[in-house]
C-alpha positions in Angstrom: 0.2 0.0 0.2 1.3 3.4 -1.3 1.7 5.9 1.8 -1.1 8.4 2.1 -1.2 11.8 -0.1 0.5 14.7 2.3 0.6 18.3 1.6 4.3 18.7 0.3 3.9 22.2 -1.8 7.0 24.3 -1.5 6.0 26.9 1.3 9.0 29.6 0.5 9.5 32.0 -2.9 11.8 33.3 -4.9 13.2 36.6 -4.5 11.5 39.7 -6.6 13.9 41.8 -8.5 14.0 45.1 -9.8 16.9 45.4 -11.4 19.6 43.2 -13.7 23.0 43.8 -11.4 26.4 44.4 -13.5 28.2 41.2 -13.8 31.1 42.7 -11.5 28.3 43.6 -8.3 27.3 40.1 -8.7 30.8 38.3 -8.3 31.2 40.6 -5.5 28.7 39.3 -3.2 30.8 36.0 -3.1 34.2 37.8 -3.4 34.3 40.8 -1.0 36.2 43.5 -0.7 36.9 42.1 3.0 38.9 38.9 1.0 40.5 40.7 -1.0 42.1 43.1 1.7 43.1 40.0 3.9 45.0 38.7 0.4 46.7 42.1 0.1 47.4 42.0 3.9 48.5 38.4 3.9 50.4 38.2 0.2 52.9 41.5 1.2 53.8 39.9 4.6 54.8 37.1 3.0 57.2 38.3 0.6 58.3 40.3 3.2 58.5 37.0 5.7 59.8 35.3 2.5 62.5 37.2 0.7 62.1 40.3 2.8 60.8 42.3 0.0 58.1 45.2 0.0 55.7 43.7 -2.3 53.4 47.0 -2.5 50.7 44.9 -3.6 47.4 47.4 -3.6 43.8 46.4 -3.6 43.7 48.0 -7.2 46.7 45.4 -8.6 45.0 42.4 -6.8 41.8 42.8 -8.8 44.3 43.3 -12.0 45.4 40.6 -10.9 42.2 37.7 -10.8 40.6 40.0 -14.0 44.1 38.5 -15.7 43.9 35.1 -14.9 40.3 34.8 -15.8 40.9 35.9 -19.3 43.7 33.0 -19.1 40.9 31.1 -18.1 38.9 31.9 -21.0 41.8 32.4 -23.4 44.2 29.3 -22.7 47.4 29.5 -24.0 50.3 26.5 -23.0 52.3 28.5 -21.1 51.6 31.4 -19.2 55.0 33.2 -20.1 53.1 33.0 -24.1 50.8 35.6 -23.0 53.7 38.0 -23.4 55.2 36.9 -26.3 55.8 39.0 -29.3 53.7 37.1 -32.1 51.0 35.5 -30.0 51.2 37.8 -27.7 47.7 38.2 -26.0 47.3 42.7 -25.6 44.6 42.7 -22.6 46.7 39.8 -20.4 49.8 41.7 -21.3 48.9 45.3 -21.7 47.5 45.1 -17.9 50.6 43.5 -15.8 54.0 43.1 -17.2 55.3 39.3 -16.7 57.5 39.4 -14.3 55.4 41.3 -12.0 52.3 39.1 -12.2 54.4 35.4 -11.5 56.1 37.4 -8.8 52.1 38.2 -7.3 51.5 34.2 -7.9 54.4 33.1 -6.5 53.6 35.3 -3.3 50.0 34.7 -3.3 48.7 34.0 0.7 45.5 33.7 2.8 46.6 33.5 6.5 50.2 33.8 8.3 51.7 30.4 8.5 53.7 31.3 12.1 50.1 31.3 13.3 49.8 27.6 12.2 49.6 24.8 14.3 52.6 22.0 13.8 50.9 18.7 12.5 50.7 16.1 14.8 49.5 18.7 17.7 45.8 18.9 18.5 44.1 21.5 17.4 46.0 21.3 13.5 43.6 22.3 10.6 45.2 20.7 7.5 43.3 23.5 5.6 44.5 26.4 7.5 46.6 27.9 4.8 42.8 28.6 3.3 41.0 28.3 6.2 39.4 32.0 6.1 38.7 32.3 2.4 37.1 29.5 2.9 34.8 30.2 6.2 34.4 33.7 4.3 33.5 32.3 0.8 31.0 29.6 2.3 29.3 31.7 4.6 28.5 33.9 1.2 27.1 30.9 -0.5 24.4 30.6 2.6 23.3 34.0 1.8 22.0 32.7 -1.7 17.8 32.7 -1.7 17.5 29.0 -2.2 15.2 26.9 -4.7 12.8 24.2 -3.6 14.8 21.4 -5.5 18.3 20.8 -4.3 20.6 17.7 -4.4 24.0 16.4 -2.7 26.9 14.9 -4.5 30.8 15.0 -4.8 32.7 17.8 -6.8 36.3 17.2 -7.4 39.0 19.9 -7.3 41.5 18.9 -10.2 45.0 18.1 -8.4 47.7 15.3 -8.8 50.4 16.2 -7.0 51.3 15.4 -2.6 48.7 16.0 -0.2 47.2 13.9 2.5 43.5 14.1 1.7 44.0 13.5 -2.3 41.2 11.6 -3.1 40.3 9.6 -6.2 37.1 9.0 -7.8 36.7 6.7 -11.1 33.8 8.4 -11.7 34.2 11.6 -11.9 35.6 14.1 -15.2 38.9 14.7 -13.0 39.5 11.2 -11.0 42.3 12.7 -8.8 42.4 15.9 -6.7 40.2 17.3 -3.4 36.9 16.3 -3.3 34.5 19.0 -1.9 30.7 17.6 -1.2 28.1 19.8 -2.5 25.0 21.1 -1.9 23.4 22.5 -5.1 19.9 23.6 -7.0 18.7 21.9 -9.8 19.7 25.4 -11.6 23.4 24.5 -10.9 23.6 27.2 -8.5 26.4 26.3 -5.5 24.4 26.7 -1.8 26.7 25.2 0.5 30.5 23.3 0.2 32.3 20.8 2.4 35.9 19.7 1.9 36.8 16.5 2.3 40.3 16.1 4.2 40.1 13.0 5.0 39.5 10.4 7.5 39.3 11.6 11.4 39.0 15.1 10.5 35.3 15.2 11.9 33.6 12.8 13.9 31.2 10.3 12.3 28.0 9.9 14.4 26.3 6.3 14.6 24.2 7.0 11.6 27.0 7.3 8.8 29.4 9.9 7.1 26.6 9.9 4.7 23.7 11.4 6.7 26.2 13.2 8.6 27.6 15.2 5.6 24.2 15.2 4.4 22.8 17.2 8.1 25.4 19.4 8.1 24.8 20.9 4.1 21.4 21.2 5.3 22.0 22.7 8.6 21.9 26.4 7.5 18.2 25.7 5.4 15.0 27.0 6.2 12.9 24.2 8.5 9.9 22.9 7.3 9.2 25.3 4.0 9.2 21.9 2.4 12.1 21.4 -0.1 12.7 18.1 -2.0 16.5 17.2 -1.9 18.5 14.2 -3.7 21.4 12.4 -3.2 22.9 9.4 -4.2 23.4 5.9 -2.1 26.3 7.1 -0.8 24.4 8.8 1.6 20.7 7.5 1.7 20.0 5.7 4.5 16.2 5.1 5.8 17.1 7.0 9.1 18.4 9.9 7.3 15.1 10.3 5.2 13.0 10.5 8.4 15.3 12.2 10.4 15.2 15.0 7.7 11.1 15.1 7.2 10.6 14.7 11.0 13.0 17.0 12.1 13.7 19.5 9.0 10.8 19.5 7.0 12.7 18.3 4.4 11.3 15.6 2.0 13.8 13.7 0.3 14.5 11.0 -2.2 17.7 9.1 -3.5 19.2 5.5 -4.3 19.7 3.1 -1.6 22.1 0.6 -1.3 20.1 -3.1 -0.5 22.0 -4.0 2.5 20.3 -0.6 3.7 16.9 -1.3 3.4 15.9 -2.5 7.0 15.1 -5.7 5.9 12.5 -4.6 3.4 11.7 -7.8 1.1 11.0 -6.6 -2.3 10.6 -9.4 -5.4 13.5 -11.0 -6.6 16.3 -10.1 -10.0 15.4 -13.0 -11.5 11.5 -12.6 -11.3 11.5 -8.9 -12.0 13.6 -9.4 -15.0 11.1 -12.5 -16.4 8.1 -10.1 -16.2 10.5 -7.5 -18.3 11.9 -3.6 -18.3 9.4 -1.8 -16.3 8.7 -4.2 -14.0 8.2 -2.5 -10.1 7.6 -3.6 -6.5 7.8 -1.4 -3.6 7.0 -1.8 0.2 6.2 1.7 2.3 7.3 1.4 6.2 4.9 3.1 8.7 7.2 3.4 11.2 9.7 5.8 9.4 6.8 6.9 6.8 9.5 6.1 3.9 8.7 4.1 0.7 11.5 2.0 -1.1 10.8 1.0 -4.6 12.6 -1.9 -6.9 12.3 -0.8 -10.3 14.3 -2.9 -13.5 15.6 -1.3 -16.3 18.7 -3.0 -17.2 19.5 -4.0 -13.6 17.5 -3.5 -11.1 17.5 -0.1 -8.6 16.7 0.7 -5.2 15.5 3.8 -4.8 13.8 5.7 -1.6 11.9 8.9 -0.8 9.5 10.4 1.9 7.1 11.9 -0.4 7.1 9.4 -3.5 6.8 6.1 -4.9 5.3 4.7 -7.6 2.2 6.3 -8.9 1.7 8.0 -11.3 3.7 5.6 -13.7 4.5 7.3 -17.0 6.2 6.1 -19.7 10.5 6.4 -20.7 12.3 5.6 -23.7 14.7 3.2 -23.5 17.4 1.5 -26.1 16.3 -2.2 -27.2 19.8 -3.9 -27.9 17.9 -6.5 -28.8 15.3 -5.2 -32.1 18.3 -2.1 -32.1 15.7 0.7 -31.2 14.3 2.7 -28.7 11.1 1.2 -27.0 9.2 2.4 -24.3 9.6 1.4 -20.7 6.7 2.1 -17.8 8.6 4.4 -15.2 7.5 5.1 -11.6 7.3 8.5 -10.6 10.4 8.0 -7.9 12.1 7.3 -11.0 11.2 10.4 -13.1 11.8 12.5 -9.8 14.9 11.8 -9.3 16.4 11.7 -12.9 15.0 15.1 -13.3 16.3 16.6 -9.9 19.0 15.0 -9.1 21.6 16.5 -11.7 22.1 20.0 -9.9 25.6 19.5 -8.9 26.6 17.9 -12.4 25.0 21.0 -14.1 27.8 23.1 -11.6 30.4 21.0 -12.5 30.1 21.3 -16.4 30.0 25.2 -15.9 33.1 25.2 -13.9 34.7 22.9 -16.6 34.2 25.2 -19.4 35.9 28.5 -18.3 38.2 26.6 -15.5 41.4 28.6 -14.0 43.8 25.8 -14.6 47.2 27.5 -13.8 49.7 24.7 -12.9 50.7 25.0 -9.3 52.6 22.6 -6.9 51.0 24.6 -4.2 47.8 22.3 -3.4 46.1 25.4 -1.8 46.3 27.6 -4.7 44.5 25.1 -7.1 41.3 25.4 -4.1 41.7 29.1 -4.5 40.7 28.7 -8.0 37.6 26.5 -7.8 36.2 29.6 -5.4 36.8 31.9 -7.5 35.9 29.9 -10.2 32.2 28.6 -8.0 31.9 32.6 -7.7 31.7 33.3 -11.5 29.3 30.4 -12.5 27.3 31.3 -9.1 26.8 35.5 -10.1 26.0 34.1 -13.7 23.3 32.0 -13.0 21.8 34.7 -11.1 22.4 37.0 -13.6 19.9 34.5 -15.4 17.9 34.4 -12.5 17.1 38.1 -12.7 16.9 38.7 -16.4 14.2 35.8 -16.9 12.2 37.0 -14.1 12.3 40.6 -16.0 12.4 38.9 -19.2 15.4 40.2 -20.9 17.6 38.6 -22.3 20.7 37.5 -20.4 24.4 37.0 -21.0 26.3 34.6 -22.2 28.6 32.8 -19.5 31.6 33.6 -21.6 31.0 37.6 -22.2 29.4 37.5 -18.7 33.6 36.4 -17.5 34.9 38.9 -20.0 32.7 41.5 -18.5 33.8 40.8 -15.0 37.2 40.2 -15.7 37.5 43.7 -17.6 35.7 45.5 -14.6 38.3 44.3 -12.1 41.1 45.1 -14.3 39.2 48.9 -15.0 37.0 49.8 -12.1 38.7 52.6 -10.1 41.9 52.4 -12.0 43.4 56.0 -12.2 44.4 55.0 -15.7 43.7 52.3 -18.3 47.0 50.2 -17.6 50.2 50.0 -20.1 52.8 48.2 -19.2 55.3 45.6 -20.5 56.8 45.9 -24.3 54.6 46.9 -27.2 53.4 44.4 -29.8 55.4 44.1 -33.3 52.7 43.1 -34.8 49.3 42.6 -33.1 46.8 45.9 -32.7 45.6 46.4 -29.5 42.3 46.5 -28.3 40.1 48.4 -26.1 39.1 46.5 -23.4 37.3 49.0 -21.7 33.9 48.5 -23.9 31.7 45.8 -24.8 29.9 44.3 -27.7 27.9 47.1 -28.9 30.6 49.7 -28.0 29.6 50.5 -25.0 31.8 51.0 -21.8 30.9 48.1 -19.1 28.7 49.6 -16.2 31.1 49.0 -13.8 33.6 51.1 -15.1 30.8 54.1 -16.5 29.9 54.2 -13.0 32.8 53.9 -10.8 33.0 57.9 -10.6 37.2 57.8 -10.8 39.5 59.1 -13.9 36.9 60.5 -16.3 38.4 62.8 -18.2 37.7 64.7 -21.0 39.2 64.2 -24.2 39.2 65.6 -27.8 39.2 63.9 -31.0 37.4 63.6 -34.2 33.5 64.5 -34.5 31.2 61.6 -33.6 27.6 60.6 -32.7 26.9 61.4 -28.9 26.4 57.9 -26.9 24.1 59.2 -24.0 21.1 57.0 -24.4 19.0 60.6 -23.2 20.7 63.1 -25.0 18.0 65.0 -25.9 19.2 66.0 -29.9 21.1 63.4 -30.4 23.8 65.1 -31.6 27.7 65.1 -32.2 30.5 65.8 -30.5 34.4 66.2 -30.2 35.0 65.6 -26.9 35.3 61.8 -25.6 35.4 60.4 -21.9 39.4 58.8 -21.7 38.2 56.1 -19.8 35.0 55.0 -21.6 36.2 56.0 -25.3 33.2 57.1 -26.2 32.2 60.4 -27.7 29.6 63.0 -25.3 27.8 66.3 -25.8 29.6 69.0 -23.4 28.2 72.7 -23.9 26.2 75.3 -23.0 22.4 73.8 -24.1 23.6 70.4 -22.5 26.4 68.2 -20.6 25.8 64.6 -21.7 28.7 63.9 -20.4 28.3 64.2 -16.8 24.9 62.5 -17.2 26.2 59.7 -19.0 28.5 59.4 -15.3 25.7 59.5 -13.2 23.0 56.1 -12.6 
């Protein structure tokens, strides 16, 4: 007998947006000025301690450094030095920062004061000390995002093959070797919480098991009794976990489950189900925990458990039949449909990360995690941008151009003048990195109230959207590179730079 229907309607709501924020503003939701200021202080301190070198890194220069790394993740070359070499020189990078300065900043990049680290083997030693301040701050910023109804928990891998005590191997991941991260993400791909795995013994395991403990820690900040729908695979799923989530957290959940965790539920044998054919199904409902366990036979038997759904309604799905060599329709219970539809949030986040991953090689394990944080900030910012555009009904930017806008905003926002460093190119025409695709300056540059000086140029059309006469002008903003009216009748120059 199936469970009696319950009201599982989501009680939450998505935020209302009145405008679409700029890419740089969305990025700053996750990588705040406090985070960057700490990196500046610790990097300068690290250079002085190691080499007795006054690095003189400023907040403005750190932003340019991060912008350069983002540009490198978009246009990838085999070696870092090639971005500055004549013949293949990439001017948006080479004109922003000299090669030696970039390598120097990358060498001394630091987040925490090493003198405060408790030595290995002593009580209180933290394996993640080198990134702890960034890790904690970034995690807290992730938790501030308004959560969506359908979410999933799965593992991600930060690729790294070097020597590290908590390196993991997961054969089914795109990057098999690296640092394992337990991740909670929405069906849209937005990441809401993460937990870096540092090996056995790092966290005390309760009697419910490691998988259950991870899930409970990752949902701790979710609003209670709002009927969120949570999905996970058989590493985490257990009858006790599903029951606890529903009773103590008000979260409905669903997941594949291992046959030895079903509390002795007797279901039809594999042989009998194979005789019945693909699409055959059997289930049991445990009244005490109010959890349904379903066994569905496809190419092989699959076990699933849920607190809110079971078999009905049954629909059809297409499966490949190797005998007839064509697609056939197979009966599919609701629990399988919901799981297949909703489980892919973390995988989607992984796919977005892989498109423009910062893949600068380093022997320092913690730098790979730092790159992961910054890439995740970009992807989350883009997905929130997508959410805002959909609500306001405007066209969203692609991830490529969104990340380019952030990179150029970091390079130029608050800069007193456009940086021009390094040797000039012998064969490559310099590109204007201050403007977007339509020739208008980035909003983060246009409204930063820094060094917008008047310059003279050839006569051309005024680019201010609200110019009354749509006249022509010889006055150009030296930073935005657009012509603007400035005369006794109208002051488009000033109005253009005000929100």
